[in-house]
C-alpha positions as CSV (number, residue, x, y, z in Angstrom):
1,M,-246.1,-195.7,59.5
2,N,-242.4,-195.7,60.0
3,R,-239.6,-194.0,57.8
4,E,-238.8,-196.8,55.7
5,Y,-242.5,-197.3,54.7
6,W,-242.5,-193.7,53.3
7,R,-239.2,-194.0,51.5
8,G,-240.2,-197.2,49.9
9,R,-243.5,-195.6,48.7
10,A,-241.9,-192.8,47.5
11,L,-239.2,-194.9,45.3
12,A,-242.0,-197.0,44.0
13,L,-243.7,-193.7,42.6
14,Y,-240.6,-192.5,41.2
15,E,-239.9,-195.9,39.7
16,A,-243.3,-195.7,38.0
17,M,-242.6,-192.4,36.6
18,E,-239.2,-193.4,35.5
19,Q,-240.6,-196.3,33.5
20,D,-243.2,-194.3,31.6
21,S,-240.5,-191.8,30.7
22,R,-238.2,-194.5,29.5
23,I,-241.1,-195.5,27.4
24,Y,-241.4,-192.2,25.8
25,R,-237.7,-191.7,25.7
26,E,-237.3,-195.0,23.6
27,A,-240.0,-193.8,21.2
28,A,-238.2,-190.2,20.8
29,E,-234.9,-191.9,20.0
30,Q,-236.5,-194.2,17.4
31,A,-237.8,-190.9,15.7
32,Y,-234.2,-190.0,15.4
33,E,-233.3,-193.2,13.5
34,K,-236.4,-192.4,11.3
35,A,-235.2,-188.8,10.5
36,L,-231.8,-190.4,9.6
37,L,-233.4,-192.5,7.2
38,G,-235.2,-190.0,5.5
39,I,-232.0,-187.8,5.4
40,R,-230.0,-190.7,4.0
41,R,-232.7,-191.0,1.4
42,D,-232.5,-187.5,0.2
43,L,-228.8,-187.5,0.3
44,S,-228.6,-190.7,-2.0
45,D,-231.5,-189.3,-4.4
46,W,-229.3,-185.9,-4.7
47,Y,-226.0,-187.7,-5.1
48,Q,-227.5,-190.1,-7.6
49,R,-228.6,-187.1,-9.8
50,F,-225.5,-184.8,-9.4
51,A,-222.6,-187.0,-8.5
52,D,-219.8,-187.5,-10.8
53,N,-217.4,-190.1,-9.8
54,N,-219.5,-190.4,-6.4
55,S,-218.9,-187.0,-5.4
56,V,-220.4,-183.5,-6.1
57,S,-218.1,-180.4,-6.3
58,M,-219.4,-177.2,-4.7
59,A,-219.6,-175.6,-8.1
60,E,-222.0,-178.2,-9.3
61,A,-223.9,-178.1,-5.9
62,R,-224.3,-174.2,-6.6
63,R,-225.9,-174.7,-10.0
64,L,-229.6,-173.6,-10.4
65,L,-232.4,-176.0,-10.6
66,N,-233.8,-176.5,-13.9
67,A,-237.5,-175.8,-14.5
68,S,-238.5,-179.5,-14.2
69,E,-236.4,-179.8,-10.8
70,L,-237.6,-176.5,-9.6
71,Q,-241.4,-177.6,-9.9
72,E,-240.5,-180.8,-8.2
73,L,-239.3,-179.0,-5.2
74,Q,-242.1,-176.7,-5.2
75,W,-244.6,-179.5,-5.1
76,T,-242.6,-181.2,-2.2
77,V,-242.6,-178.0,-0.3
78,E,-246.4,-177.5,-0.7
79,E,-246.3,-180.9,1.0
80,Y,-244.2,-180.1,3.7
81,I,-246.7,-177.1,4.5
82,Q,-249.6,-179.3,4.3
83,V,-248.5,-182.0,6.7
84,G,-246.9,-179.5,9.2
85,Q,-249.8,-178.9,11.4
86,R,-247.4,-177.8,14.5
87,M,-244.7,-176.5,12.4
88,D,-242.6,-173.6,13.8
89,S,-244.1,-170.3,12.4
90,K,-240.6,-169.1,11.2
91,W,-239.8,-172.4,9.5
92,R,-243.5,-172.3,7.7
93,K,-242.7,-168.5,6.5
94,Q,-239.3,-169.9,5.1
95,L,-241.1,-172.6,3.1
96,E,-243.8,-170.2,1.9
97,N,-241.1,-167.7,0.6
98,V,-239.1,-170.8,-1.1
99,S,-242.3,-171.6,-3.1
100,A,-242.5,-168.5,-4.7
101,R,-238.8,-168.2,-5.8
102,V,-237.9,-169.0,-9.5
103,H,-234.0,-169.5,-8.7
104,I,-232.9,-172.2,-6.3
105,S,-229.7,-174.1,-6.2
106,R,-229.3,-177.6,-5.9
107,L,-227.5,-177.4,-2.4
108,E,-230.4,-175.1,-1.3
109,A,-232.8,-177.6,-2.4
110,L,-230.9,-180.5,-0.5
111,Q,-230.5,-178.2,2.6
112,L,-234.2,-177.6,2.7
113,Q,-235.2,-181.2,2.5
114,I,-232.7,-182.1,5.3
115,Q,-234.0,-179.2,7.6
116,Q,-237.6,-180.4,6.9
117,Q,-236.6,-183.8,8.5
118,I,-235.2,-182.1,11.6
119,E,-238.0,-179.6,12.0
120,A,-240.6,-182.5,11.8
121,L,-238.4,-184.5,14.3
122,F,-238.2,-181.6,16.9
123,G,-241.7,-180.4,16.4
124,N,-243.0,-184.1,17.3
125,Q,-240.4,-184.0,20.3
126,L,-241.9,-180.9,21.8
127,D,-245.5,-182.1,21.5
128,G,-244.6,-185.5,22.9
129,L,-242.5,-184.1,25.8
130,D,-245.1,-181.7,26.7
131,G,-247.7,-184.5,27.0
132,L,-245.3,-186.5,29.0
133,L,-244.3,-184.0,31.4
134,R,-248.0,-182.9,32.2
135,R,-249.0,-186.6,33.0
136,V,-245.7,-186.9,35.3
137,Y,-246.8,-183.7,37.3
138,A,-250.2,-184.8,37.5
139,D,-249.5,-188.4,38.5
140,Q,-247.1,-187.5,41.1
141,Y,-249.5,-185.0,42.4
142,Y,-252.5,-187.3,42.8
143,H,-250.5,-190.5,43.7
144,T,-248.8,-188.7,46.5
145,I,-252.1,-187.6,48.0
146,F,-253.5,-191.0,47.5
147,E,-250.7,-192.7,49.3
148,V,-251.0,-190.4,52.6
149,Q,-254.7,-190.6,52.7
150,R,-254.6,-194.3,52.2
151,A,-251.9,-194.9,54.8
152,F,-253.8,-192.8,57.6
153,H,-257.2,-194.2,56.5
154,L,-258.3,-190.7,56.2
155,G,-259.4,-188.7,53.1
156,W,-260.7,-185.5,52.0
157,Q,-261.7,-183.6,48.9
158,V,-259.0,-182.3,47.0
159,A,-259.2,-179.9,44.0
160,A,-258.4,-181.5,40.5
161,L,-255.5,-179.6,38.8
162,T,-256.2,-176.9,36.5
163,E,-254.7,-176.2,33.1
164,R,-253.4,-173.1,34.3
165,Q,-251.5,-174.6,37.1
166,L,-249.9,-177.4,34.7
167,A,-248.9,-174.5,32.3
168,M,-247.3,-172.6,35.0
169,A,-245.3,-175.5,36.2
170,L,-244.1,-176.5,32.6
171,A,-243.2,-172.7,31.8
172,K,-240.9,-172.1,34.9
173,P,-237.1,-172.5,34.2
174,W,-235.1,-174.2,36.6
175,T,-231.6,-174.7,35.4
176,T,-228.7,-172.2,35.4
177,D,-229.2,-171.3,31.8
178,N,-232.6,-169.9,32.6
179,L,-234.2,-172.1,29.8
180,T,-237.5,-173.9,29.8
181,F,-237.6,-177.5,28.3
182,S,-239.4,-176.2,25.2
183,E,-236.7,-173.3,24.9
184,R,-233.9,-176.1,25.2
185,I,-235.6,-178.2,22.5
186,W,-235.6,-175.3,20.0
187,K,-232.1,-174.4,20.8
188,N,-230.9,-177.8,20.2
189,R,-233.0,-177.9,17.0
190,T,-231.1,-174.9,15.8
191,A,-227.9,-176.2,16.6
192,L,-228.3,-179.3,14.9
193,V,-229.4,-177.7,11.6
194,N,-226.8,-175.2,11.6
195,T,-224.0,-178.4,12.2
196,L,-225.4,-180.3,9.8
197,Q,-225.6,-177.6,6.9
198,T,-222.0,-176.6,7.8
199,E,-220.8,-180.0,7.6
200,L,-222.4,-180.6,4.1
201,S,-220.9,-177.4,2.9
202,Q,-217.5,-178.6,4.1
203,A,-217.8,-182.2,2.7
204,L,-218.6,-180.7,-0.8
205,I,-215.6,-178.8,-0.8
206,R,-213.6,-181.6,0.2
207,G,-215.0,-183.7,-2.5
208,D,-216.5,-186.5,0.2
209,S,-218.5,-189.3,-1.2
210,L,-222.0,-190.2,-0.2
211,K,-221.2,-192.7,2.3
212,Q,-218.6,-189.9,4.0
213,V,-221.5,-187.4,4.3
214,T,-224.1,-190.0,5.6
215,D,-221.8,-191.2,8.1
216,A,-220.9,-187.8,9.5
217,M,-224.6,-186.6,9.6
218,S,-225.1,-190.0,11.5
219,K,-223.0,-189.1,14.1
220,R,-224.4,-185.5,14.6
221,L,-227.8,-187.2,14.9
222,K,-226.7,-189.6,17.5
223,V,-225.3,-186.8,19.7
224,S,-228.5,-185.0,19.4
225,K,-230.4,-188.3,20.2
226,R,-228.3,-188.5,23.5
227,A,-229.1,-185.1,24.5
228,A,-232.7,-185.5,23.8
229,G,-232.8,-188.8,25.9
230,R,-231.0,-186.7,28.7
231,L,-233.6,-184.1,28.6
232,V,-236.7,-186.3,28.6
233,M,-235.3,-187.9,31.9
234,T,-234.0,-185.0,33.6
235,E,-237.1,-182.7,33.0
236,S,-239.2,-185.8,34.0
237,A,-237.6,-185.8,37.3
238,Y,-238.2,-182.2,37.8
239,L,-241.7,-182.3,37.0
240,S,-242.1,-185.2,39.3
241,A,-240.5,-183.1,42.1
242,Q,-242.8,-180.4,41.4
243,G,-245.8,-182.4,41.4
244,Q,-244.9,-183.8,44.8
245,L,-244.1,-180.3,46.1
246,A,-247.9,-179.4,45.1
247,A,-249.1,-182.4,46.9
248,Y,-247.0,-181.8,50.1
249,R,-248.7,-178.2,50.1
250,E,-252.1,-179.7,49.9
251,L,-251.4,-181.9,52.6
252,S,-249.8,-179.4,55.0
253,I,-246.8,-181.4,55.1
254,S,-243.8,-179.3,56.9
255,Q,-240.8,-181.8,56.2
256,V,-239.6,-184.1,53.5
257,E,-236.7,-186.5,53.2
258,I,-234.5,-187.1,50.3
259,V,-234.2,-190.4,49.0
260,E,-232.0,-191.7,46.6
261,T,-231.5,-195.0,44.7
262,L,-228.5,-196.5,46.3
263,D,-226.6,-198.5,43.8
264,T,-223.4,-198.5,41.7
265,H,-224.7,-195.9,39.6
266,T,-225.5,-193.3,42.3
267,C,-222.9,-190.3,42.5
268,A,-221.1,-189.4,45.7
269,V,-223.3,-186.2,45.9
270,C,-226.7,-188.1,46.1
271,Q,-225.3,-191.0,48.2
272,G,-224.3,-188.2,50.7
273,L,-227.4,-186.4,50.7
274,D,-229.7,-189.6,51.0
275,G,-231.7,-189.4,54.2
276,T,-231.4,-185.7,54.7
277,V,-234.5,-184.1,56.1
278,I,-235.4,-180.4,55.0
279,P,-238.6,-178.0,55.9
280,I,-240.9,-177.6,52.8
281,S,-239.9,-174.0,52.9
282,D,-236.3,-175.1,51.5
283,Y,-237.7,-177.3,48.9
284,E,-236.0,-176.2,45.5
285,P,-235.8,-178.8,42.8
286,G,-231.9,-178.8,41.6
287,V,-230.7,-177.0,44.7
288,T,-231.9,-178.7,47.9
289,V,-233.8,-181.8,46.5
290,P,-233.8,-183.9,43.4
291,P,-232.9,-184.0,40.5
292,F,-229.5,-182.6,41.4
293,H,-228.2,-183.2,38.2
294,P,-228.9,-184.9,34.6
295,W,-230.2,-188.4,34.9
296,C,-230.3,-187.9,38.8
297,R,-232.6,-190.6,39.9
298,G,-233.5,-189.2,43.5
299,C,-236.8,-188.3,44.7
300,T,-238.5,-187.0,48.1
301,A,-240.7,-188.7,50.7
302,P,-242.9,-187.2,53.5
303,Y,-241.4,-187.0,56.7
304,F,-243.4,-187.3,60.0
305,A,-241.2,-187.1,63.1
306,D,-243.5,-189.2,65.1
307,N,-244.3,-191.6,62.5
308,T,-248.1,-191.3,63.4
309,G,-249.8,-188.6,61.4
310,G,-253.3,-188.9,63.0
311,E,-253.0,-185.1,63.6
312,R,-252.5,-184.4,60.4
313,A,-255.9,-185.4,59.0
314,A,-257.8,-182.7,57.1
315,R,-261.5,-182.0,56.4
316,N,-263.4,-180.8,53.7
317,P,-265.1,-177.3,54.0
318,D,-268.4,-179.0,55.3
319,G,-266.3,-180.7,58.1
320,Q,-266.7,-184.2,56.8
321,T,-263.7,-186.5,57.0
322,Y,-263.5,-189.5,54.8
323,Y,-262.2,-192.9,55.8
324,V,-260.1,-194.6,53.3
325,P,-260.0,-198.5,53.5
326,D,-256.6,-200.4,53.0
327,D,-257.8,-201.9,49.7
328,M,-259.0,-199.1,47.9
329,T,-257.3,-198.6,44.5
330,Y,-256.1,-195.4,43.2
331,E,-258.7,-195.4,40.3
332,V,-261.6,-195.5,43.0
333,W,-259.9,-193.0,45.4
334,H,-259.6,-190.6,42.4
335,D,-263.1,-191.2,41.2
336,T,-264.3,-190.3,44.9
337,I,-262.0,-188.0,46.6
338,V,-260.8,-185.7,43.5
339,S,-263.4,-182.8,43.2
340,L,-263.9,-181.0,39.8
341,P,-261.2,-178.6,38.6
342,L,-260.8,-175.2,39.9
343,S,-261.7,-172.3,37.7
344,D,-258.6,-170.5,36.4
C-alpha cells in the first residue's frame, strides 16, 4: 500500500468522526436555543407581574415575595429537584436551602429560575459530550486496527477497550490551562451564570425594558454557544488522536504521518506540518500531532517506509494468524476479531 492510500484512509476516518461530532454539536446548540426560550419566558412572566411602565426598579426587585408567591416558588423548586437526576450536587444543595427559606426577594426568585435553565443546559451538555467522546475514542481505535488488518489481509485478536481505559483517556488534561473537558464545561457554566446575574442587576439599576434585558442575555448565550461548539469539535479531535495512538501501539506501528485537510480554511501552521513523519515515541496531541489548535481538522496516518507491511503481521498468543478478505466489513471484523474486554 502506498503513502497516499494511508493518507486517504486516515482522512476518511477523520471525516466520519467529524460528521458525528458535528451532528452532536448542532444538537447542543439547539439546547442553547431551548434554554434561551425558557429564560425569555421566565423574564416575561416576571416583568408582567412586577413591571411599572415596562421596567422594574431595583427597589421593587428586592421586595420580598408574599406568601402565595413564596409557595409557588417552593413548588417550582421541588420540581427542579425532582427532574434533576444528574444535577450538580452544589446546585441541588442550594435548591434545598431555598425550599426551606421563608424570606426570598423577587430578584432572587428570578435569578434562581434563570440559573436552573443554565444548570440543566450544562448538565445535559456534560452527559452528552462524555458519551460522544467515548464513542470517538473507541471508533478511532477499532477502525484504525481494522483498516490496517484489512489492507494487509492479516488479522489477529485484539482486546476490547475497557471502561477504565476510556475513563483514563477522558480524565487526562491536555491543554495549557490543564483542564479536562468536564472541568471546562463547569467553568463555562459558572462564568455564564455570574455574567447573567450581574447583567440582570445592572439592567434593573438602569431601568431597562424587558426587550433590552432579553436581548442582552441572548447575546451572552450566543457567545457561550459558540464556545460549546468549539469545545465539542476540539475535544473530539483530541480523543480521536488518542484513540489512534492506542491503535498504533496495539499494532506496534513505529511512525506516523501528519495528514491535514488542505483547503482555504487550513492555517499556515497546519499546511507546513502536512506530510511530516514522526516516531510514535514523540506522539503528543496538541504539540507534535493534531489537533494543534481549536477547530483543527488534522489527523495522522500510519507510515510504513517500505510500503509493504507484511513483516508487521502479528499473531495471537496461540500462534494463529487470521486472514482478512478484501470484502470484509467493519461489523464482521469487530464481531470476529475483537475479543472480550480485559478485566479492570
